[in-house]
C-alpha positions as CSV (number, residue, x, y, z in Angstrom):
1,X,19.3,1.4,-32.1
2,X,21.0,1.8,-35.4
3,X,19.1,3.2,-38.4
4,X,17.5,0.9,-40.9
5,X,19.4,0.2,-44.1
6,X,18.5,2.4,-47.1
7,X,17.1,-0.7,-48.9
8,X,14.4,-1.0,-46.2
9,X,13.3,2.6,-46.4
10,X,10.7,1.9,-49.0
11,X,7.6,4.1,-49.2
12,X,6.0,2.4,-52.3
13,X,3.1,0.1,-52.3
14,X,5.5,-2.8,-51.9
15,X,5.8,-1.8,-48.2
16,X,2.3,-3.1,-47.6
17,X,2.9,-6.5,-49.2
18,X,3.4,-9.4,-46.8
19,X,6.0,-12.1,-46.6
20,X,5.2,-14.6,-43.9
21,X,2.8,-12.1,-42.2
22,X,5.2,-9.1,-42.1
23,X,5.6,-6.3,-44.6
24,X,8.2,-6.9,-47.3
25,X,9.9,-3.6,-46.3
26,X,9.9,-1.8,-43.0
27,X,8.7,1.7,-42.2
28,X,10.0,4.6,-40.2
29,X,9.6,4.4,-36.4
30,X,7.0,7.1,-36.2
31,X,4.8,5.4,-38.8
32,X,5.2,2.0,-37.1
33,X,4.2,3.6,-33.8
34,X,1.1,5.2,-35.3
35,X,0.0,1.9,-36.9
36,X,0.4,-0.1,-33.7
37,X,-1.4,2.7,-31.7
38,X,-4.3,2.7,-34.2
39,X,-4.6,-1.1,-34.0
40,X,-4.6,-1.1,-30.2
41,X,-7.1,1.8,-30.0
42,X,-7.9,3.6,-26.8
43,X,-9.8,0.9,-24.9
44,X,-10.1,0.9,-21.2
45,X,-7.4,2.9,-19.4
46,X,-5.5,0.4,-17.1
47,X,-6.4,2.4,-14.0
48,X,-10.1,2.0,-14.8
49,X,-9.6,-1.8,-15.3
50,X,-11.2,-3.1,-12.1
51,X,-10.8,-6.7,-13.1
52,X,-7.1,-6.9,-12.5
53,X,-5.2,-7.1,-9.2
54,X,-2.0,-6.0,-11.1
55,X,-0.3,-2.7,-10.5
56,X,-1.4,-0.2,-13.2
57,X,0.3,3.0,-12.1
58,X,3.8,3.9,-10.8
59,X,5.4,7.2,-10.2
60,X,7.7,8.9,-12.7
61,X,10.9,8.1,-10.8
62,X,10.0,4.4,-10.7
63,X,9.2,4.5,-14.5
64,X,12.7,5.9,-15.2
65,X,14.3,3.2,-13.0
66,X,12.2,0.5,-14.7
67,X,13.2,1.7,-18.2
68,X,16.9,1.8,-17.2
69,X,16.9,-1.9,-16.1
70,X,14.4,-3.3,-18.5
71,X,17.2,-4.8,-20.7
72,X,19.2,-6.2,-17.8
73,X,18.8,-10.0,-17.7
74,X,18.0,-11.2,-14.2
75,X,19.8,-14.6,-14.7
76,X,23.1,-13.0,-15.6
77,X,24.3,-13.1,-12.1
78,X,28.0,-12.8,-12.9
79,X,27.5,-9.9,-15.2
80,X,25.1,-8.0,-12.8
81,X,26.2,-9.0,-9.3
82,X,24.6,-5.9,-7.7
83,X,21.2,-6.9,-9.1
84,X,21.7,-10.5,-7.8
85,X,22.6,-9.1,-4.4
86,X,19.5,-6.9,-4.5
87,X,17.3,-9.9,-5.3
88,X,18.8,-11.7,-2.3
89,X,18.2,-8.7,-0.1
90,X,14.6,-8.6,-1.2
91,X,14.2,-12.3,-0.2
92,X,15.5,-11.4,3.3
93,X,13.2,-8.4,3.6
94,X,10.2,-10.5,2.5
95,X,11.2,-13.3,4.8
96,X,11.2,-11.0,7.7
97,X,7.8,-9.6,6.8
98,X,6.5,-13.2,6.9
99,X,8.1,-13.9,10.3
100,X,10.9,-16.0,8.8
101,X,14.5,-15.9,9.8
102,X,16.2,-13.8,7.0
103,X,19.4,-15.8,7.5
104,X,17.6,-19.1,6.8
105,X,14.8,-18.4,4.3
106,X,15.4,-19.5,0.7
107,X,13.6,-17.9,-2.1
108,X,13.3,-17.0,-5.8
109,X,11.9,-14.2,-7.9
110,X,9.5,-15.6,-10.5
111,X,7.6,-14.2,-13.4
112,X,4.4,-14.2,-11.2
113,X,2.6,-16.3,-8.6
114,X,1.7,-18.9,-11.2
115,X,5.3,-19.9,-11.7
116,X,5.8,-19.7,-7.9
117,X,2.9,-22.1,-7.3
118,X,4.2,-24.6,-9.8
119,X,7.6,-24.5,-8.1
120,X,6.1,-24.8,-4.6
121,X,4.0,-27.8,-5.8
122,X,7.0,-29.5,-7.4
123,X,9.0,-29.1,-4.2
124,X,6.2,-30.6,-2.1
125,X,5.8,-33.4,-4.5
126,X,9.5,-34.3,-4.5
127,X,9.7,-34.1,-0.7
128,X,6.7,-36.4,-0.4
129,X,8.2,-38.9,-2.8
130,X,11.4,-39.0,-0.8
131,X,9.7,-39.6,2.5
132,X,6.7,-41.7,1.4
133,X,5.6,-42.3,-2.2
134,X,4.1,-45.6,-3.2
135,X,0.6,-44.3,-4.3
136,X,-0.8,-41.6,-6.4
137,X,-0.1,-38.2,-4.8
138,X,-2.8,-35.7,-4.1
139,X,-3.0,-32.0,-3.2
140,X,-5.7,-30.6,-1.0
141,X,-7.1,-27.2,-1.8
142,X,-10.3,-25.2,-1.7
143,X,-12.8,-24.5,-4.5
144,X,-11.6,-20.9,-4.7
145,X,-7.9,-21.8,-5.5
146,X,-6.3,-20.1,-8.5
147,X,-6.2,-22.0,-11.8
148,X,-2.5,-22.3,-11.5
149,X,-3.0,-25.1,-9.0
150,X,-5.1,-27.0,-11.4
151,X,-2.3,-26.6,-14.0
152,X,0.2,-28.0,-11.5
153,X,-1.9,-31.0,-10.7
154,X,-2.6,-31.7,-14.4
155,X,1.0,-31.3,-15.6
156,X,2.7,-33.1,-12.6
157,X,0.2,-36.0,-12.4
158,X,-1.2,-35.1,-9.0
159,X,-4.8,-35.6,-7.9
160,X,-6.5,-32.3,-7.1
161,X,-8.6,-32.9,-4.0
162,X,-10.8,-29.9,-4.0
163,X,-13.0,-29.3,-0.9
164,X,-16.6,-28.6,-2.1
165,X,-17.9,-25.0,-1.7
166,X,-20.2,-24.5,1.2
167,X,-22.8,-21.8,1.8
168,X,-21.8,-18.9,-0.4
169,X,-18.1,-19.3,0.0
170,X,-15.5,-21.4,-1.9
171,X,-13.1,-21.2,1.1
172,X,-11.2,-24.2,2.3
173,X,-12.3,-25.0,5.9
174,X,-10.4,-27.0,8.5
175,X,-12.9,-29.8,8.9
176,X,-12.7,-30.5,5.1
177,X,-8.9,-30.7,5.4
178,X,-9.2,-33.5,7.9
179,X,-11.6,-35.4,5.6
180,X,-9.5,-35.1,2.5
181,X,-5.9,-35.8,3.7
182,X,-4.3,-39.2,3.6
183,X,-0.9,-40.8,3.1
184,X,-0.9,-39.6,-0.5
185,X,-1.3,-35.9,0.4
186,X,1.8,-34.0,-0.6
187,X,0.5,-30.8,1.0
188,X,-2.4,-28.4,1.6
189,X,-2.7,-25.1,-0.1
190,X,-4.3,-22.2,1.9
191,X,-5.3,-19.0,0.1
192,X,-4.6,-15.7,1.7
193,X,-7.0,-13.6,-0.3
194,X,-9.3,-15.3,-2.8
195,X,-9.5,-13.7,-6.3
196,X,-13.2,-14.7,-6.3
197,X,-14.4,-12.8,-3.2
198,X,-11.3,-11.3,-1.5
199,X,-11.6,-13.4,1.6
200,X,-8.7,-15.0,3.6
201,X,-8.9,-18.7,4.2
202,X,-8.3,-19.7,7.9
203,X,-4.7,-20.7,7.6
204,X,-4.2,-21.1,11.4
205,X,-7.3,-23.3,11.6
206,X,-6.0,-25.4,8.7
207,X,-2.7,-25.8,10.5
208,X,-4.4,-26.8,13.7
209,X,-6.5,-29.4,11.8
210,X,-3.3,-30.9,10.3
211,X,-1.8,-31.0,13.8
212,X,-4.8,-33.2,14.7
213,X,-4.3,-35.4,11.6
214,X,-0.6,-36.0,12.6
215,X,-1.6,-36.9,16.2
216,X,-4.1,-39.5,14.9
217,X,-2.2,-40.9,11.9
218,X,1.4,-39.8,12.2
219,X,1.2,-38.0,8.8
220,X,3.2,-34.7,8.8
221,X,1.5,-32.7,6.0
222,X,2.9,-29.3,5.1
223,X,1.1,-26.2,4.1
224,X,1.9,-23.9,1.3
225,X,0.2,-20.4,1.5
226,X,-0.8,-18.9,-1.8
227,X,-0.6,-15.3,-0.7
228,X,-0.6,-13.9,-4.3
229,X,-2.8,-11.0,-3.4
230,X,-2.4,-10.8,0.4
231,X,1.2,-11.5,1.0
232,X,2.2,-7.8,0.7
233,X,-1.0,-6.6,2.4
234,X,-1.6,-8.6,5.5
235,X,1.8,-7.9,7.1
236,X,1.0,-4.1,7.0
237,X,-2.8,-4.2,7.8
238,X,-3.3,-7.4,9.7
239,X,-0.3,-7.9,12.0
240,X,-2.3,-9.9,14.5
241,X,-3.3,-12.5,11.9
242,X,-1.5,-15.8,12.2
243,X,-0.9,-17.2,8.6
244,X,2.8,-17.2,7.7
245,X,6.1,-18.7,9.0
246,X,4.8,-18.1,12.6
247,X,3.0,-21.4,12.0
248,X,5.5,-24.3,12.0
249,X,3.5,-26.2,9.5
250,X,3.8,-23.5,6.8
251,X,6.9,-24.4,4.8
252,X,6.5,-22.1,1.8
253,X,4.7,-18.9,0.7
254,X,4.2,-17.2,-2.6
255,X,3.1,-13.6,-3.3
256,X,2.9,-11.4,-6.4
257,X,5.1,-8.4,-6.3
258,X,3.1,-7.0,-9.2
259,X,-0.1,-7.0,-7.0
260,X,0.1,-5.5,-3.5
261,X,3.9,-5.3,-3.8
262,X,3.1,-2.4,-6.2
263,X,5.5,-3.4,-9.0
264,X,4.6,-3.5,-12.7
265,X,4.0,-7.0,-14.2
266,X,5.4,-9.5,-13.9
267,X,7.0,-10.4,-10.7
268,X,6.3,-13.1,-8.2
269,X,8.1,-14.3,-5.1
270,X,8.4,-17.8,-3.6
271,X,10.0,-18.3,-0.2
272,X,10.7,-21.4,1.8
273,X,11.1,-21.3,5.6
274,X,14.5,-23.0,5.3
275,X,16.8,-24.2,2.6
276,X,16.0,-27.7,3.6
277,X,12.3,-27.2,2.8
278,X,13.2,-26.3,-0.8
279,X,13.9,-29.7,-2.4
280,X,17.4,-29.8,-3.8
281,X,16.2,-31.5,-6.9
282,X,14.7,-28.3,-8.1
283,X,18.1,-26.7,-8.7
284,X,19.8,-27.0,-12.1
285,X,23.4,-25.9,-12.3
286,X,24.3,-23.6,-15.2
287,X,27.9,-22.6,-15.8
288,X,27.9,-21.1,-19.3
289,X,26.9,-17.7,-18.0
290,X,30.2,-17.5,-16.1
291,X,29.1,-18.7,-12.7
292,X,28.2,-22.2,-11.4
293,X,25.1,-21.4,-9.2
294,X,22.0,-23.5,-9.2
295,X,18.9,-22.0,-10.8
296,X,15.6,-23.0,-9.1
297,X,13.1,-21.2,-11.3
298,X,11.1,-22.7,-14.2
299,X,11.8,-19.8,-16.5
300,X,15.2,-18.5,-17.5
301,X,15.9,-15.1,-19.2
302,X,13.8,-12.3,-18.0
303,X,14.1,-8.6,-17.2
304,X,15.6,-7.5,-13.9
305,X,13.5,-4.4,-13.8
306,X,10.7,-5.7,-11.7
307,X,13.1,-6.9,-9.0
308,X,14.8,-3.5,-9.0
309,X,11.4,-1.8,-8.6
310,X,10.5,-4.1,-5.7
311,X,13.6,-3.0,-3.9
312,X,12.9,0.6,-4.8
313,X,9.4,0.3,-3.3
314,X,10.8,-1.1,-0.1
315,X,13.0,2.0,0.2
316,X,10.5,4.5,-1.2
317,X,7.5,3.5,0.9
318,X,8.9,1.8,4.0
319,X,6.6,-0.1,6.3
320,X,4.5,3.0,7.1
321,X,4.1,3.8,3.4
322,X,2.9,0.3,2.5
323,X,0.5,0.5,5.4
324,X,-0.8,3.9,4.3
325,X,-1.4,2.8,0.6
326,X,-3.1,-0.4,1.5
327,X,-5.1,1.1,4.4
328,X,-6.4,3.7,1.9
329,X,-7.4,1.0,-0.6
330,X,-9.2,-1.0,2.1
331,X,-11.1,2.1,3.3
332,X,-12.2,2.9,-0.2
333,X,-13.3,-0.7,-0.8
334,X,-15.4,-0.6,2.4
335,X,-16.9,2.7,1.3
336,X,-17.8,1.3,-2.1
337,X,-19.2,-1.8,-0.5
338,X,-21.4,0.3,1.7
339,X,-22.8,2.2,-1.3
340,X,-23.5,-0.9,-3.3
341,X,-25.2,-2.6,-0.3
342,X,-27.4,0.4,0.2
343,X,-28.9,0.0,-3.3
344,X,-31.0,-2.9,-1.8
345,X,-30.5,-5.0,-5.0
346,X,-26.8,-6.0,-4.5
347,X,-25.7,-8.5,-1.9
348,X,-22.1,-8.5,-0.7
349,X,-19.9,-11.6,-0.9
350,X,-16.7,-9.6,-0.5
351,X,-16.9,-6.4,1.5
352,X,-13.3,-5.1,1.4
353,X,-12.6,-6.1,5.0
354,X,-9.7,-8.4,4.0
355,X,-8.4,-7.9,0.4
356,X,-9.6,-4.5,-0.9
357,X,-12.1,-6.3,-3.1
358,X,-15.9,-5.8,-3.4
359,X,-17.8,-8.8,-4.8
360,X,-21.6,-8.7,-5.2
361,X,-24.5,-10.8,-6.4
362,X,-27.7,-9.2,-7.7
363,X,-31.4,-9.5,-6.9
364,X,-33.9,-9.3,-9.8
365,X,-34.5,-7.3,-11.8
366,X,-30.8,-6.3,-11.8
367,X,-28.6,-8.1,-14.2
368,X,-24.9,-8.1,-13.4
369,X,-24.0,-8.5,-17.1
370,X,-26.1,-5.6,-18.1
371,X,-24.6,-3.6,-15.2
372,X,-21.1,-4.5,-16.4
373,X,-22.0,-3.4,-20.0
374,X,-23.4,-0.1,-18.6
375,X,-20.2,0.5,-16.7
376,X,-18.2,-0.3,-19.9
377,X,-20.0,2.5,-21.6
378,X,-18.4,4.8,-19.0
379,X,-15.0,3.1,-19.6
380,X,-15.0,1.0,-16.5
381,X,-14.0,-2.6,-16.9
382,X,-15.6,-4.9,-14.3
383,X,-15.7,-8.7,-14.6
384,X,-18.8,-10.9,-14.1
385,X,-18.3,-14.6,-13.5
386,X,-19.8,-17.7,-11.9
387,X,-18.5,-19.3,-8.7
388,X,-17.0,-22.9,-8.7
389,X,-19.0,-26.1,-8.7
390,X,-21.8,-26.3,-6.1
391,X,-22.0,-22.6,-6.4
392,X,-21.9,-22.3,-10.1
393,X,-25.5,-20.9,-10.1
394,X,-24.1,-17.8,-8.3
395,X,-23.1,-15.0,-10.6
396,X,-20.7,-12.4,-9.2
397,X,-19.4,-9.0,-10.2
398,X,-16.1,-8.0,-8.6
399,X,-14.3,-4.7,-8.2
400,X,-10.6,-4.6,-7.2
401,X,-9.7,-1.4,-5.4
402,X,-6.0,-0.7,-6.1
403,X,-3.8,2.2,-5.0
404,X,-4.5,4.3,-8.0
405,X,-8.3,4.4,-7.5
406,X,-9.2,7.7,-6.0
407,X,-12.2,8.7,-3.7
408,X,-13.6,10.6,-6.7
409,X,-13.4,7.5,-8.9
410,X,-15.2,5.5,-6.2
411,X,-17.9,8.1,-6.0
412,X,-18.3,8.1,-9.8
413,X,-18.4,4.3,-9.9
414,X,-21.0,4.0,-7.1
415,X,-23.2,6.7,-8.7
416,X,-23.2,4.9,-12.0
417,X,-24.3,1.7,-10.3
418,X,-26.9,3.4,-8.2
419,X,-28.4,5.1,-11.3
420,X,-28.5,1.8,-13.2
421,X,-30.2,0.0,-10.3
422,X,-32.8,2.8,-10.0
423,X,-33.5,2.7,-13.7
424,X,-34.4,-1.0,-13.8
425,X,-36.7,-1.0,-10.8
C-alpha cells in the first residue's frame, strides 16, 4: 500500500477531531494498530470460545495460503480460472463424500450455510411452483432448525410448519412429517447435527415417511439436509449412517466448510444431486466480468481464500486425517460428558456421540448462568440458552469441542465445573 500524503501526516490535536465519525487526519499504521487493539481488548481467545462451531485455529502453512489469496475475488472466473477449477473440483470431492455422482452433482460455494439454506429453499420453492402451486407454500422442519430457515420462510412468503418439540428433544420425527405435509409442502428440512444439542435427526426415517406419503397421496416431496455441522463429519465417522444422496428423496445438502470442514470463516457449500434439481431460475448470467456464466449464489464479490483453504485441507488431511481430527474431537466430547454427568447435578441432553457437542441442563442448586459466569472468569466462553417452544422452560449450557481443544483443556474445563458444583452444594 502506498504511503499516506504528507498532508495527512498530522500529529496535532486536529488529528483527534471527527468529521462524519472519522478523524480529520489519519495516523501512522502502528498507531492505528495500537488504537484498534486497545479498543478490542484481549477478550476471550477464539480457541476458548466454546460457543462457536466455527474453525478457530489453522496451521501456519494454511495461514500463509489464506493471506496470499485473501484479495482474490471468487467471482472473477475469467481472471482466476485456476481458482474456479479448484472450486469445481471441491464440489466433485464433496459430492463423492455425500454419495453423489461427481459427474452429475451441481453446487456452489457460499458465504456460509445460511446463504446455502436460502438458496436451497428458493430452489425447492421454484420447483414446487412449476409442478404444483395454487396455494400458499409451506416448509416442514423441526423445532431445532437453524434461524436461517425462519429467515427463508419470512422473506420468501413460505409458511414454516414447525413440528413441536417432544420429550426433551427439538428433533423432527418421521410421524410428525406425515402429519404436517400436504400439497403445499415445498420440501422437508432434516438436520444432520442440531446446534442446540448436537443430535442428528433421523433423515432415513423421514425419507421413509415421505415415501409413505407419496404412496397414499401421490405427493413427491423432496428433502433438503441441513448438514451445516455434520456434513464434513458424518462421512468420516459414521459411514454406515444413511442420510445423504444415498437416499433418492434427498435432492440437496448444505454444509459449512468453516465448521467441520476446518476452514476459517466464512465458507458454506450447497450441492444438488443433479443439475436438474437446481432450479434453472436461480441462475443469473453476468458478462461484464469477461465471461458469460450463470451465477447461482445470492452474494457476489467475496474472497477466494476460504475455497482455496478447503482444497488445501482435502490434500493436507486426506480421508484418514479428517477421520483422525474428528474422532479425537468426539472422544474428547465423550470424556467431558462423562465428567459433567458424574457431578450428579448436570443432566446430559447432548453427550458427544454424534456432533462433538456436550449440552447439559442443571439440577438445583446449580445455576447454569452462574456457572457460565464462573467459567468466564477463567476465560472460557460458554453459552446458556432456552430450548424452542414447548421446551422453553429448559435452560441449556452447551460446549462445542473443536479440533483445537486439547485433552489438558478438557481437564481444566471439567475441573472448573466440578469445583463450582461442589461449592454450591
